[in-house]
SEMIVEX-969974 format. One line per 5 residues: their letters; for each residue x negated, y negated, z of C-alpha. Coordinates in pm, whole numbers, plus 50000, padded with zeros to 5 digits. Each point is the difference from the previous one (the first is absolute). Layout:
<pts>
A = X,Y,Z  ... $
</pts>
This chain:
<pts>
MRMDR = 28024,91888,27598  50064,49731,50260  50109,50267,50249  49696,50223,49943  49774,50062,50298 $
FSGAG = 49623,50040,49975  50004,50334,50183  50369,50083,50039  49970,50093,50367  50303,50045,50224 $
VRDQR = 50354,50111,49932  50298,49811,49861  50288,49912,50231  50308,49775,49986  49792,49689,49929 $
RPFET = 49904,49853,49665  49624,50022,49939  49954,49625,50053  50192,50018,50329  49768,50281,50110 $
DHDRI = 49700,49778,49919  50146,49718,50208  50042,50233,50298  49655,50157,49966  49844,49655,50020 $
LYSSY = 50224,49887,50288  49914,50304,50211  49627,50004,49929  49754,49924,50280  49842,49733,49779 $
FQRLA = 50329,49811,49993  50039,50038,50377  49650,49851,50042  50112,49673,49840  50189,49910,50320 $
GVTQI = 49657,49943,50155  49843,49803,49714  49975,49626,49943  50219,49810,49757  49826,49666,50057 $
VRAGE = 49981,49980,50379  49860,50294,50200  50250,50283,50060  50119,49984,50359  49932,49625,50033 $
EDIFH = 50364,49906,50057  50330,50160,49905  50091,49707,49777  49728,50084,49746  50056,50253,49723 $
TRQQH = 49789,50313,50008  49898,50149,49670  50275,50261,50040  50274,49741,50058  49876,49811,49697 $
THKVA = 50010,50321,49796  50360,50075,50097  50100,49653,49881  49809,50040,49673  50190,50325,49940 $
QIGRR = 50333,49833,50078  49928,49706,49768  49870,50233,49729  50316,50209,50015  50223,49690,49981 $
LSQHL = 49797,49859,49712  50040,50315,49795  50369,50032,50086  50053,49639,49892  49829,50066,49666 $
LRKCE = 50198,50319,49941  50328,49815,50061  49893,49741,49744  49928,50281,49753  50343,50154,50063 $
ERNIQ = 50165,49664,49930  49828,50000,49661  50059,50372,49934  49624,50069,49998  49864,50334,50120 $
CPQLD = 49690,49978,50223  49873,50357,50050  49653,49873,50093  50120,49803,50302  50104,50180,50318 $
PEVVA = 50050,49820,50335  49883,50311,50186  49668,49992,49815  49950,49632,50084  50089,50058,50366 $
AASLA = 49768,50303,50025  49710,49819,49830  50058,49705,50233  49986,50226,50306  49667,50139,49875 $
HDLGH = 49840,49679,49877  49806,49917,50318  49910,50348,50128  49635,49928,49920  49994,49672,50189 $
PPFGH = 49720,50040,50259  49994,49873,50358  49968,49622,50046  50172,49883,49684  49815,49862,49702 $
KGEYT = 49696,49929,50219  49975,50373,50056  50038,50068,49629  49725,49755,49902  49768,50138,50269 $
LNDLV = 50051,50363,49897  49951,49907,49636  49667,49837,50084  49887,50298,50210  50093,50263,49741 $
QQAGE = 49834,49803,49720  49684,49961,50208  49998,50381,50026  49995,50022,49621  50367,50077,49933 $
EGYEG = 50256,49804,49796  50146,49834,50309  50323,50005,50196  50329,49864,49867  50330,50032,50188 $
NAQTF = 50201,50080,49688  49753,50265,49885  50000,50147,50352  50380,50018,49986  49981,50206,49681 $
RIITK = 49730,50219,50158  50228,50061,50298  50309,50100,49804  49803,50225,49763  49733,50147,50229 $
LAVRW = 49979,49905,50370  50360,50018,50126  50094,50333,50159  50317,50172,49880  49928,50343,49846 $
NETDG = 49742,50277,50042  49981,50066,49627  49933,49644,49883  49855,49671,50123  50196,49679,50043 $
LDLTR = 50375,49947,49986  50042,50137,49646  50230,49718,49892  50177,49975,49666  49824,49833,49711 $
AVACG = 50238,49701,50011  49931,49922,50367  49625,50062,49971  49997,49760,49703  50219,49753,50190 $
VLKYP = 49728,49962,50264  49743,49888,49740  50042,49623,49990  49643,49958,49867  50014,50289,49749 $
WLRDA = 49631,50046,49929  49683,50145,50152  49731,49765,50127  49783,49837,49735  49712,49812,50160 $
HNPNK = 49936,49810,49676  50355,49873,49958  50095,49717,50243  50366,50096,49967  49929,50359,50106 $
SKKWS = 49711,49971,50245  50184,49864,50306  50343,50159,49968  50067,50346,49868  50239,50285,50082 $
AYASE = 49796,50321,49992  49647,50113,50077  49806,50199,49741  50047,50305,50225  50375,49991,49924 $
KDEFE = 49960,49939,49626  50186,50318,49900  50297,49920,50221  49996,49639,49878  50011,50105,49634 $
WARKG = 50281,50246,50075  50204,49730,50178  49945,49748,49720  50081,50232,49711  50226,49825,49749 $
QKEDV = 49940,49651,50145  49848,49699,49821  49633,49957,50087  49937,49758,50288  50371,49915,50028 $
PSPEA = 50180,50108,50319  50321,50197,49960  50320,49798,50051  50047,50167,50338  49642,49917,50103 $
ALMDW = 50057,49639,49890  50317,49984,50211  49817,50145,50300  49728,49737,49961  50255,49718,49966 $
ADDIA = 50191,50127,50305  49672,49998,50195  49936,49638,49902  50352,49895,50102  49978,50174,50338 $
YSVHD = 49655,49858,50070  50091,49645,49903  50328,49981,50191  49978,50230,50301  49642,49920,50101 $
LEDFH = 50080,49631,49979  50298,50067,50226  49767,50163,50256  49777,49696,50018  50295,49763,50013 $
RCNLI = 50113,50184,50314  49657,49930,50149  50027,49632,49905  49685,50028,49789  50142,49858,49675 $
PWTKI = 49985,49617,49979  50333,49964,49819  50028,49624,50059  49675,49947,49809  50087,50256,49731 $
LNDQD = 50340,49844,49930  49901,49634,50027  49625,49947,49965  49881,49972,49638  49635,50053,50098 $
EQLQI = 50090,50326,50175  50203,50110,49699  49706,49930,49770  49769,50206,50222  50243,50294,49983 $
VHRTA = 50004,49972,49621  49620,49991,49975  49955,50296,50237  50253,50200,49799  49838,49912,49668 $
KKWHG = 49658,50102,50131  50123,50352,50083  50224,50040,49694  49837,50281,49804  50046,49936,49631 $
GPENA = 50176,49669,50062  50052,49760,49705  49792,49692,49930  50285,49779,50117  50037,50194,50327 $
IEVLQ = 50006,49686,50216  50275,49841,49796  50231,50304,49987  49945,50077,50368  50093,49643,50091 $
EALAQ = 50325,50043,49809  50069,50333,50170  49925,49856,50345  50241,49712,49938  50272,50254,49913 $
LIEQL = 49916,50212,50303  50012,49701,50234  50338,49911,49856  50120,50349,50098  49842,49982,50345 $
DLYQE = 50149,49654,50061  50335,50175,50052  49849,50147,50319  49803,49692,50107  50183,49976,50332 $
ILQQR = 49890,50353,50093  49647,49971,49863  49911,49671,50162  50098,50095,50353  49789,50217,50224 $
YDGSR = 50106,50365,49986  50140,50097,50340  50183,50323,49921  50345,49851,50057  50292,50152,49815 $
SVRVG = 50061,49703,49771  49633,49981,49898  49986,50374,49931  50316,49983,49791  49857,49715,49793 $
LRQMT = 49670,50182,49948  50181,50317,49891  50208,49802,49752  49689,49843,49851  49804,50324,49958 $
SALVG = 50305,50182,49862  50061,49721,49749  49636,50000,49885  49985,50378,49955  50339,50006,49828 $
NFIQQ = 49895,49723,49764  49677,50175,49905  50190,50323,49931  50266,49828,49791  49735,49818,49796 $
TKLKW = 49843,50333,49896  50105,50133,49659  49937,50302,49783  49858,49960,49651  50075,50270,49747 $
PMSID = 49835,50242,49960  49935,50032,50371  49778,49724,50132  50056,49778,50301  50053,49631,49933 $
VPPET = 49951,49755,50287  50033,49631,49907  49660,49826,50030  50140,49737,50239  50126,50277,50230 $
ERKVL = 49659,50170,50005  49840,49665,50082  50233,49942,50294  49904,50338,50143  49630,49920,49948 $
LLKTM = 50045,49675,50194  50185,50172,50285  49725,50263,50021  49742,49722,50028  50191,49846,50290 $
ARDYI = 50039,50334,50176  49631,50081,49956  49820,49673,50050  50177,49854,50302  49933,50310,50208 $
ISNPS = 49662,50099,49856  49864,49656,50086  50075,50076,50366  49665,50031,50192  50145,50272,50225 $
LAAQQ = 50072,50219,49698  49652,49934,49861  49848,50117,50330  50215,50315,49995  49895,50080,49644 $
KGQER = 49632,49955,50083  50033,50258,50275  50200,50234,49778  49734,49987,49731  49737,50093,50257 $
ILREL = 50205,50299,50118  50030,50134,49645  49634,49947,49914  49872,50165,50316  50239,50297,49978 $
FQMIM = 49924,50050,49632  49628,50024,50069  50044,50228,50303  50211,50251,49809  49763,49985,49701 $
NDTCW = 49706,50079,50230  50177,50273,50199  50163,50197,49716  49829,50315,49876  50037,49972,49622 $
GDVGN = 49934,50277,49751  50185,50220,49754  50371,50062,50057  50033,50251,50282  49670,49895,50157 $
RKVPN = 50103,49664,50135  50070,49904,50359  50181,49698,50141  49878,49819,50314  50140,50167,50313 $
YLPPR = 50162,49674,50117  50237,49988,49701  50343,50158,50055  50091,50336,49840  50262,49833,49780 $
LEYLI = 49723,49832,49797  49780,50307,49953  50171,50119,49679  49902,49677,49824  49635,50098,49982 $
DLSES = 50054,50265,49733  50227,49771,49795  49743,49720,49982  49763,49963,49707  49733,49818,50204 $
LARFV = 49909,49926,50359  50099,49634,49967  50340,50094,49858  50053,50243,50290  49928,49726,50254 $
ADCLS = 50232,49758,49822  50272,50268,49988  49962,50056,50376  50008,49635,50100  50292,49916,49771 $
SLTER = 50201,50287,50151  50001,49838,50345  50218,49733,50157  49842,49685,50136  50050,50114,50359 $
EISRL = 49833,50334,49926  49704,49846,49823  49946,49741,50276  50013,50266,50274  49762,50225,49810 $
HSRLV = 49751,49717,49958  50032,49890,50364  49911,50347,50127  49716,50060,49755  49824,49673,50089 $
GYEAG = 50070,50033,50372  50245,49713,50039  50262,50235,50139  49937,50333,50173  50354,50132,49972 $
SVLDP = 50090,50343,50131  49878,50337,49877  50362,50113,50032  50123,49726,49767  49924,50055,49629 $
IVR = 49876,49691,49820  50194,50088,49687  50270,50266,49995 $
</pts>
């Protein structure tokens, strides 16, 4: 059942079905687009920052190593684990951010607001990912989407429920729109309600590890992380703890206390690299070696701490999860507080809002077959109009299919900031 496909399109070759899924995702245009999409800092800002695609490759690598580590542990104990396959975790990891729109989470929040204002259930990057792999991605004439196996489609669903506006745990994060309910139910067949599959849980944990370690490394290279204060200033440490507790969804009543303990343990680990962290990053060989050793040690430690509980659930020690939460806070807050980034995001929000309204106004909407896209949109987006259940969903599908460079150039021409050339397509 895990190797079933929703439509069964394509022909078998020398690859295992899960390997085929991995390759279909890797070669899709939606995956290629991620090279031009923000991780935290705008894509194209500087080479030292991760793009969303680079981040995704690292999530897939960590996810594969996590699952291989757990399988080796099972072998040592003579336990069979048929429901855990490293190829499924790697494929789900490659797919997990396909629905991430231009301009990072700012873009996601803006599109969600715009789609909800138009009367739809909103925009969610995870739900858009599932929509892409099951409907929007182009691979076959006879079926929509990538037609992945059930195991990989399920492995993408880290929030395995549809949106429920009346449930605070299901109203902000969910993994499928109502329009993909049938595909969602097919992918989730045989799974516990509201519980991600083990492979989805590993993908999610790999994403957290990559975010917490590699993004922090980016900002260290820019000398934006105040390590001296983090390692030595108790007031700064307390602020980190309080900021983490505030954003800890479902955190315990004693969140401050347990986070303080976790931060003390984390600082003890980081103290081993104090010489590297407390000097200005200059790109010299010795500094780069030290930074590589630190990030490798952190990732390796988080992988080794992960265990498998029988029957088939992922067990991450609470103190390890808390360390990752704290690192994510550092990676997020020290850069997001930067006024230059805030100015960028204000402009990016304006681009999305103005483009959304233009396309809404200029699209001829009617029954399927009687719709017409604006003549300034590229031919490669035209097919989306007959796959969309509403005008607002069509516009969101269009905008989230573009890179940040494409969407900025399109906006610049439509508002007259940039004339461009009639011989140069805005979006190819």
